[in-house]
DRENLUMFI-442491 format. One line per field, with one value per atom (N, C-alpha, C): residue number from 1; residue in one letter; atom name; x, y, z. Coordinates in pm, whole numbers, plus 32768, in hexadecimal, padded with zeros to 4 digits. Each point is the difference from the previous one (the first is absolute). Layout:
BEGIN
nr <- [NUM|...]
rest <- [a|...]
atom <- [CA|...]
xx <- [X|...]
yy <- [Y|...]
zz <- [Z|...]
END
This chain:
BEGIN
nr <- [1|1|1|2|2|2|3|3|3|4|4|4|5|5|5|6|6|6|7|7|7|8|8|8|9|9|9|10|10|10|11|11|11|12|12|12|13|13|13|14|14|14|15|15|15|16|16|16|17|17|17|18|18|18|19|19|19|20|20|20|21|21|21|22|22|22|23|23|23|24|24|24|25|25|25|26|26|26|27|27|27|28|28|28|29|29|29|30|30|30|31|31|31|32|32|32|33|33|33|34|34|34|35|35|35|36|36|36|37|37|37|38|38|38|39|39|39|40|40|40|41|41|41|42|42|42|43|43|43|44|44|44|45|45|45|46|46|46|47|47|47|48|48|48|49|49|49|50|50|50|51|51|51|52|52|52|53|53|53|54|54|54|55|55|55|56|56|56|57|57|57|58|58|58|59|59|59|60|60|60|61|61|61|62|62|62|63|63|63|64|64|64|65|65|65|66|66|66|67|67|67|68|68|68|69|69|69|70|70|70|71|71|71|72|72|72|73|73|73|74|74|74|75|75|75|76|76|76|77|77|77|78|78|78|79|79|79|80|80|80|81|81|81|82|82|82|83|83|83|84|84|84|85|85|85|86|86|86|87|87|87|88|88|88|89|89|89|90|90|90|91|91|91|92|92|92|93|93|93|94|94|94|95|95|95|96|96|96|97|97|97|98|98|98|99|99|99|100|100|100|101|101|101|102|102|102|103|103|103|104|104|104|105|105|105|106|106|106|107|107|107|108|108|108|109|109|109|110|110|110|111|111|111|112|112|112|113|113|113|114|114|114|115|115|115|116|116|116|117|117|117|118|118|118|119|119|119|120|120|120|121|121|121|122|122|122|123|123|123|124|124|124|125|125|125|126|126|126|127|127|127|128|128|128|129|129|129|130|130|130|131|131|131|132|132|132|133|133|133|134|134|134|135|135|135|136|136|136|137|137|137|138|138|138|139|139|139|140|140|140|141|141|141|142|142|142|143|143|143|144|144|144|145|145|145|146|146|146|147|147|147|148|148|148|149|149|149|150|150|150|151|151|151|152|152|152|153|153|153|154|154|154|155|155|155|156|156|156|157|157|157|158|158|158|159|159|159|160|160|160|161|161|161|162|162|162|163|163|163|164|164|164|165|165|165]
rest <- [m|m|m|e|e|e|l|l|l|m|m|m|m|m|m|l|l|l|i|i|i|m|m|m|a|a|a|k|k|k|q|q|q|n|n|n|k|k|k|k|k|k|d|d|d|n|n|n|t|t|t|i|i|i|i|i|i|t|t|t|n|n|n|k|k|k|k|k|k|a|a|a|s|s|s|h|h|h|e|e|e|y|y|y|h|h|h|f|f|f|i|i|i|e|e|e|d|d|d|f|f|f|e|e|e|a|a|a|g|g|g|l|l|l|v|v|v|l|l|l|e|e|e|g|g|g|w|w|w|e|e|e|v|v|v|k|k|k|s|s|s|l|l|l|r|r|r|a|a|a|g|g|g|k|k|k|i|i|i|n|n|n|l|l|l|a|a|a|e|e|e|s|s|s|y|y|y|v|v|v|f|f|f|i|i|i|k|k|k|n|n|n|g|g|g|e|e|e|i|i|i|w|w|w|l|l|l|t|t|t|g|g|g|c|c|c|q|q|q|i|i|i|t|t|t|p|p|p|l|l|l|k|k|k|t|t|t|a|a|a|s|s|s|t|t|t|h|h|h|i|i|i|f|f|f|p|p|p|e|e|e|p|p|p|n|n|n|r|r|r|v|v|v|k|k|k|k|k|k|l|l|l|l|l|l|l|l|l|n|n|n|r|r|r|k|k|k|e|e|e|i|i|i|s|s|s|y|y|y|l|l|l|i|i|i|g|g|g|a|a|a|v|v|v|e|e|e|r|r|r|k|k|k|g|g|g|l|l|l|t|t|t|l|l|l|v|v|v|a|a|a|r|r|r|s|s|s|l|l|l|y|y|y|w|w|w|v|v|v|k|k|k|g|g|g|k|k|k|v|v|v|k|k|k|v|v|v|k|k|k|l|l|l|i|i|i|l|l|l|a|a|a|q|q|q|g|g|g|k|k|k|k|k|k|l|l|l|h|h|h|d|d|d|k|k|k|r|r|r|a|a|a|a|a|a|v|v|v|k|k|k|d|d|d|r|r|r|e|e|e|w|w|w|n|n|n|i|i|i|q|q|q|k|k|k|q|q|q|r|r|r|t|t|t|l|l|l|k|k|k|g|g|g|k|k|k|r|r|r|f|f|f|s|s|s]
atom <- [N|CA|C|N|CA|C|N|CA|C|N|CA|C|N|CA|C|N|CA|C|N|CA|C|N|CA|C|N|CA|C|N|CA|C|N|CA|C|N|CA|C|N|CA|C|N|CA|C|N|CA|C|N|CA|C|N|CA|C|N|CA|C|N|CA|C|N|CA|C|N|CA|C|N|CA|C|N|CA|C|N|CA|C|N|CA|C|N|CA|C|N|CA|C|N|CA|C|N|CA|C|N|CA|C|N|CA|C|N|CA|C|N|CA|C|N|CA|C|N|CA|C|N|CA|C|N|CA|C|N|CA|C|N|CA|C|N|CA|C|N|CA|C|N|CA|C|N|CA|C|N|CA|C|N|CA|C|N|CA|C|N|CA|C|N|CA|C|N|CA|C|N|CA|C|N|CA|C|N|CA|C|N|CA|C|N|CA|C|N|CA|C|N|CA|C|N|CA|C|N|CA|C|N|CA|C|N|CA|C|N|CA|C|N|CA|C|N|CA|C|N|CA|C|N|CA|C|N|CA|C|N|CA|C|N|CA|C|N|CA|C|N|CA|C|N|CA|C|N|CA|C|N|CA|C|N|CA|C|N|CA|C|N|CA|C|N|CA|C|N|CA|C|N|CA|C|N|CA|C|N|CA|C|N|CA|C|N|CA|C|N|CA|C|N|CA|C|N|CA|C|N|CA|C|N|CA|C|N|CA|C|N|CA|C|N|CA|C|N|CA|C|N|CA|C|N|CA|C|N|CA|C|N|CA|C|N|CA|C|N|CA|C|N|CA|C|N|CA|C|N|CA|C|N|CA|C|N|CA|C|N|CA|C|N|CA|C|N|CA|C|N|CA|C|N|CA|C|N|CA|C|N|CA|C|N|CA|C|N|CA|C|N|CA|C|N|CA|C|N|CA|C|N|CA|C|N|CA|C|N|CA|C|N|CA|C|N|CA|C|N|CA|C|N|CA|C|N|CA|C|N|CA|C|N|CA|C|N|CA|C|N|CA|C|N|CA|C|N|CA|C|N|CA|C|N|CA|C|N|CA|C|N|CA|C|N|CA|C|N|CA|C|N|CA|C|N|CA|C|N|CA|C|N|CA|C|N|CA|C|N|CA|C|N|CA|C|N|CA|C|N|CA|C|N|CA|C|N|CA|C|N|CA|C|N|CA|C|N|CA|C|N|CA|C|N|CA|C|N|CA|C|N|CA|C|N|CA|C|N|CA|C|N|CA|C|N|CA|C|N|CA|C|N|CA|C|N|CA|C|N|CA|C|N|CA|C|N|CA|C|N|CA|C|N|CA|C]
xx <- [5460|8014|8077|806F|8077|7FE6|7FB2|7FDE|7FAF|7FA5|7FAE|8057|8064|805A|8055|802B|804F|7FAE|7F83|7FA8|7FEA|7FEC|7FEB|807C|8079|807B|800E|7FDC|8009|7F9B|7F8A|7F9C|8030|8043|8032|8070|804F|806F|7FD4|7F86|7FD2|7FF6|7FDA|7FEF|8084|8050|8083|8004|7F8E|7FF9|8017|8059|801A|7F9C|7FF5|7FA5|7FDC|7F87|7FD1|7FD5|8026|7FDC|7F79|7F94|7F78|7FDD|8040|7FE6|802A|8062|8034|7F97|7FAC|7F9B|7F96|7FEF|7FA0|803D|8082|8043|8034|8019|8045|7FBC|8014|7FE0|8080|7FFB|8076|8019|807C|8024|8053|806A|805A|803E|8021|803C|8089|8054|8087|801B|805C|802A|808E|8017|8084|8029|8082|8036|800D|8013|8005|8079|8055|8075|7FD6|800C|7FD4|806F|7FF3|8059|7FBE|804B|7FCE|7F88|8004|7F90|7F82|8010|7F8B|7FBB|804F|7FC6|7FB2|8038|7FBA|7F7D|8000|7F86|7F9A|802E|7FA4|7FBE|804B|7FC7|7F95|8010|7F9D|7F8E|800A|7F95|7FFD|806F|8005|802F|7FA8|8024|7F86|801B|7F98|802F|7FB5|8024|7FAA|7F9B|7F9E|803B|805E|8038|8082|8022|8080|7FF5|8072|8007|808A|800B|807A|8035|8085|803D|8081|802B|8079|8069|807A|806E|8082|8048|8081|7FF7|7F95|7FF2|7FDE|7FD7|7FD9|7F72|7FBB|7F76|7FFB|7FBB|7FFD|7F70|7FEB|7F7E|800D|7FA8|8002|7F74|7FF8|7F7F|7FC7|8047|7FD5|8031|7FA5|8026|8000|8076|800F|801F|7FA5|8011|805D|806B|805D|7FC1|8027|7FD2|8046|7FC1|803D|8078|8009|8070|8074|8002|806C|8085|806A|8084|8022|8055|8023|8071|804B|8071|7FDB|7F83|7FD3|7F91|7FF1|7F96|7FA1|7F91|7FA4|7FBE|7FFA|7FBE|7F84|7F86|7F85|7FE3|8028|7FE0|8079|8057|8078|7FDA|8048|7FEA|803F|7FB2|802D|8015|806B|801F|7FB3|7FCC|7FBA|805D|7FFC|8058|7FB4|802A|7FC5|806F|7FE0|8061|8015|8073|8020|7F9A|7FD3|7F9F|7F7B|7FD4|7F84|800D|8073|8017|7FFA|8040|7FFD|7F72|7FB4|7F75|7FAE|8011|7FB5|8028|8080|802D|7FBF|7FFD|7FC0|7F6C|7FBC|7F70|7FE0|804F|7FE6|8022|8074|802C|7FBC|7FEB|7FC8|7F68|7FC6|7F6E|7FB7|804A|7FC1|7FB5|8029|7FBF|803F|7FC4|802C|8021|8063|8020|7FC4|7FB5|7FBC|8026|801E|8018|7F79|7FD8|7F7C|7FFC|8066|7FFE|808D|8011|8079|7FDC|8057|7FE4|8082|7FF7|8073|800B|8079|801D|8081|7FF5|8072|8053|7FBD|8045|8033|7FE7|802B|7F86|800F|7F92|8002|7F8D|7FF1|7F95|800D|7FA0|7FBE|7F7C|7FB8|7FF3|804A|7FFB|7F99|7FB3|7F9C|8022|8005|800A|7F71|7FE3|7F75|7FEF|7F83|7FDA|7F98|8010|7FA6|7F72|7F9E|7F74|7FD6|7FA6|7FC1|7F8F|7FCD|7F99|7F82|7FD9|7F87|8014|807B|801A|7FED|802C|7FF1|7F6C|7FB4|7F70|7FBA|8027|7FC4|8020|807A|8027|7FAE|7FEB|7FB0|7F6F|7FCB|7F77|7FEE|8060|7FF9|8007|8057|800D|7F7F|7FC4|7F82|7F90|7FFD|7F9A|800D|807B|8015|7FD5|8019|7FD4|7F68|7FBF|7F6D|7FC4|803E|7FD2|800A|806F|8010|7F98|7FE3|7F9C|7F76|7FE2|7F7E|7FF3|8069|7FFC|7FFC|8043|8000|7F77|7FBD|7F7D|7F93|800F|7F9C|8016|7F95|8009|7FCF|805C|7FDB|7FD8|7F8E|7FD5|7FF1]
yy <- [4FB2|808A|803D|7FB4|8032|8013|7FA5|800B|807E|8020|8078|807E|8004|8073|800C|7F8F|8001|8036|7FD9|8032|8096|802D|8090|804F|7FCB|8046|800C|7F96|8006|8063|800B|805D|8090|801E|8086|8026|7FA0|801D|8016|7FDD|8011|8092|8055|808D|8048|800A|803F|8088|8037|8082|806F|805E|8073|806E|8022|806A|7FE9|802B|7FF7|808A|8022|8081|7FEF|801E|7FEE|806A|8072|806C|7FDA|7FA8|7FD9|7FB9|7FAF|7FB7|805F|8071|8064|8052|8013|8057|7FB8|7F7C|7FBB|7F7C|7FD8|7F79|7FB0|7F90|7FAE|7FA4|7FFC|7FAD|7F87|801A|7F94|8025|7F9A|801E|7FBC|803E|7FD2|8007|7FAE|8004|8035|8068|803D|8007|7FF4|8015|8095|8025|808C|8014|8064|801F|805D|7FD0|804C|800C|8063|800C|7FBE|7FEB|7FB9|8042|8084|8045|7FF7|7FF6|7FF5|7F79|7F97|7F7B|7FFC|803D|8004|804D|806D|804E|7FB1|7FB3|7FAD|7F96|7FC6|7F9C|803F|8081|8048|8035|7FF7|802B|8096|8044|8092|8022|7FEB|8018|8034|8055|8034|7FE9|7FB2|7FDC|8047|804A|8039|8066|8050|8069|7FD7|7F81|7FD3|7FE5|8007|7FDB|7FC9|7FB8|7FBC|8044|8017|803B|7FB6|8014|7FBE|806B|7FE8|805E|7FB1|8018|7FBF|7F67|7FC9|7F6F|7FC0|804E|7FCB|802F|7FB7|8020|8030|8070|8041|8018|7FFF|801D|8082|805F|807E|8023|8056|8029|7F9F|7F95|7F9E|8033|8029|803D|7F98|7FEB|7FA6|8057|8007|8053|7FBB|8043|7FC0|7FF1|7F98|7FEB|8062|801D|805D|7FC1|7F7D|7FBB|7FE9|804A|7FF1|8029|7FCE|801A|8095|802D|808F|8023|7F9F|801E|8004|7FE7|800C|8069|8039|8062|7FC7|7FC4|7FC0|8064|7FDC|8052|7FB5|802F|7FB5|7FF0|8060|7FFB|7FDB|7FAE|7FD7|7FB1|8018|7FB4|7F76|7F96|7F78|7FB6|7FB5|7FB3|7F7D|7FDA|7F80|7F9C|7F85|7F98|7FA0|7FFC|7FA6|7FC3|7F97|7FC6|805F|7FF6|8056|7FED|7F85|7FE3|8047|7FFC|8044|8097|8035|8091|802B|7FB5|8022|7FFD|7F9B|7FF6|8078|8024|8071|8085|8012|807B|800C|7F92|8001|801E|7FC5|8015|8090|8038|8087|8068|7FF1|8065|7FF4|7F88|7FF0|7FFB|7FB7|7FEE|8069|804F|8068|7FCB|7F8E|7FC8|803A|7FE3|8036|7F8E|8016|7FA1|8033|7FA9|8026|7F9C|8032|7FAA|7FDA|7F83|7FD3|7FDC|7FB5|7FD8|7FDE|7FFF|7FD3|7F89|7F9A|7F89|7FBB|7FA5|7FB4|7F7C|7FDA|7F7C|7FD0|7F9E|7FC7|806B|805D|8066|8076|8002|806F|804A|8082|8053|7FFB|7FE3|7FFE|8064|8033|805F|7FBD|8009|7FCF|8076|7FFA|8068|7FDA|8061|7FE9|8056|7FC1|8049|8023|8081|802A|806E|8013|806C|8054|8084|805A|7FF9|800B|8000|808D|8007|8080|801B|807A|8027|7FAC|7FE5|7FB0|7F6F|7FCD|7F79|7FFA|8069|8005|8006|804F|800B|7F7B|7FBA|7F7E|7F9B|8005|7FA4|801B|807F|8024|7FD5|8013|7FD9|7F69|7FB3|7F6E|7FD4|803E|7FDD|801C|8075|8022|7FA3|7FD8|7FA4|7F78|7FCF|7F80|8007|8070|8011|7FFF|8048|8006|7F77|7FB6|7F7B|7FA3|8009|7FAD|8023|8080|802A|7FCC|8004|7FD0|7F6A|7FB5|7F6F|7FDB|804E|7FE6|801C|8066|8026|7F9B|7FB7|7F9A|7F84|7FCA|7F85|7F8D|7FA4|7F8C|7F8F|7FC5|7F91|7F80]
zz <- [342D|8027|7FB7|7FF8|7FBC|7F6A|7FC7|7F73|7FE5|805D|7FF3|8003|8058|8009|7F83|7FC8|7F86|7F8B|7FF6|7F97|8010|807B|8019|7FD9|801B|7FDE|7F69|7FB7|7F6E|7FC6|803C|7FCE|8013|806D|8018|7F9F|7FD2|7FA7|7F6F|7FDD|7F77|7FDA|805D|7FE1|8015|7F97|800B|7FBC|7FDD|7FBE|8064|7FDD|8054|7FE1|7F7F|7FD5|7F6E|7FDB|7F75|7FD1|7F86|7FC5|7FBC|8049|7FCC|7F98|8007|7FA3|7F71|7FF5|7F7D|7FAB|803C|7FB2|7FC9|8040|7FCD|7F8F|8001|7FA0|7F83|8008|7F93|7FDA|7F80|7FD1|8011|8048|8017|7F89|7FD3|7F8D|802D|804B|8029|8087|804F|8082|800F|8052|801A|8096|802F|808C|8004|8051|800B|8091|8017|8085|801A|807E|8026|8059|7FDF|8050|8070|807C|8075|8066|8058|8073|8078|806A|8074|8042|800F|8042|7FAB|7F7A|7FA9|8012|8011|8015|8083|8068|8080|7FF4|7FB6|7FEC|7FAF|7F9D|7FB2|8057|805B|805B|8059|801E|8051|7FAA|7F7B|7FA7|7FE5|8010|7FEE|7F73|7F9E|7F74|7FB5|7F9C|7FA8|7F70|7FB6|7F77|7F98|802C|7FA3|7F9F|802C|7FAA|7FBC|8004|7FC9|7F6B|7FBE|7F73|7FE2|7F92|7FD9|7F82|7FFD|7F89|7FDE|7F84|7FCD|7FE8|8034|7FED|7FF3|7F94|7FE6|8004|7FC9|7FFA|8086|8062|8081|801F|8055|8021|8091|8017|8082|802C|8083|803C|804F|7FE3|8048|8030|8062|8036|8065|801C|8063|8088|8053|807F|806F|803B|8071|8079|805E|8077|8063|802B|805E|808B|8043|8089|805D|8070|8060|8044|7FFC|8040|7FA0|7F90|7F9F|803F|7FCB|8036|7FF8|805A|8005|7FA0|7FCF|7FA9|7F6B|7FDF|7F75|7FF8|7F8C|7FE8|7F99|802C|7FA1|7FA3|7F82|7F9B|7FD1|8024|7FE2|7F6B|7FAD|7F70|7FAB|8034|7FB7|7F82|7F92|7F85|8012|7FE3|8018|7F7D|7FF9|7F88|8001|7F8B|7FF1|7FBC|802C|7FCE|7FA5|7F81|7F9D|7FAD|7FB5|7FA3|7F8A|7FC0|7F8E|7F90|7FEA|7F97|801E|807E|8026|7FF4|8028|7FF6|7F6E|7FA7|7F72|7FC8|8028|7FD3|8030|8080|8038|7FC0|7FE6|7FBE|7F77|7FB5|7F7D|8007|8061|800D|8028|8058|8030|7F95|7FC0|7FA0|7F78|7FCE|7F79|8000|805F|8000|8053|804E|8050|8079|8034|8076|807F|8071|8080|805F|8055|8069|8082|8045|807B|806D|8078|8073|803A|7FF3|802B|8094|802F|808C|802F|8084|8042|8057|8001|804E|8026|805F|8030|7FB6|7FD8|7FCA|8043|8056|8048|8047|8041|804D|7FB0|7F7E|7FAB|7FCA|7FEC|7FCE|7F68|7FC7|7F6E|7FD8|7F84|7FC9|7F88|7FFB|7F8A|7FA1|7F91|7F9A|7F97|7FD5|7F9A|7F87|7F8C|7F83|7FDA|7FF6|7FF5|7F98|7FD8|7FA6|8049|7FFA|8047|7FCB|805C|7FD8|7FD9|7FA4|7FDC|8064|7FFF|805E|7FEE|7F82|7FE9|802D|7FFC|8033|8097|8044|8092|8025|7FB4|801B|7FE9|7F96|7FE3|806E|8035|806B|807E|8020|8076|7FEC|7F85|7FE3|800D|7FCD|800C|8091|804E|808C|804C|7FE6|8043|7FD6|7F81|7FD1|8045|8011|8044|8091|8042|808B|8008|7FA5|7FFD|7FE4|7FA5|7FDD|8079|804A|8078|806B|8010|8062|7FDA|7F7E|7FD1|8017|7FDF|8013|8094|8053|808E|803E|7FCB|8033|7FE2|7F90|7FDC|8054|8034|804F|7FA8|7FE2|7FB2|805F|7FE3|8057|7FB6]
END
């Protein structure tokens, strides 16, 4: 019985994702991914634990050799402290190594690539951001992706409908 409870506890801990930006996969071709830390205030962490975040309209920019996340809306809880004034759209600093920052600056400025916040997740009690170095899709690429997705769905329905004996 105790072994069963231990296995159940481990299964629950596997899913540590807070939110995923699903819109990004439709808009961009992913080239490379990075893991960055995120500088947060206390009320923001509490809101993240409650799942009150929107990552869809966020974007990452570089300023003065530092990487920042903006447009990520974290809605404050109603039980937030009275001595602070929470700002839901605060610009948040991302934490990376100097070598990674230099590489990303070069890729964004010279190659014309884009940095996209793909997901937020927990690692040992700390919030991490999965950054994707990406290239924007053209309209015909988006149409082709939708066509492929619909074809795969139709193919699965056809195979499911056939009864093999």
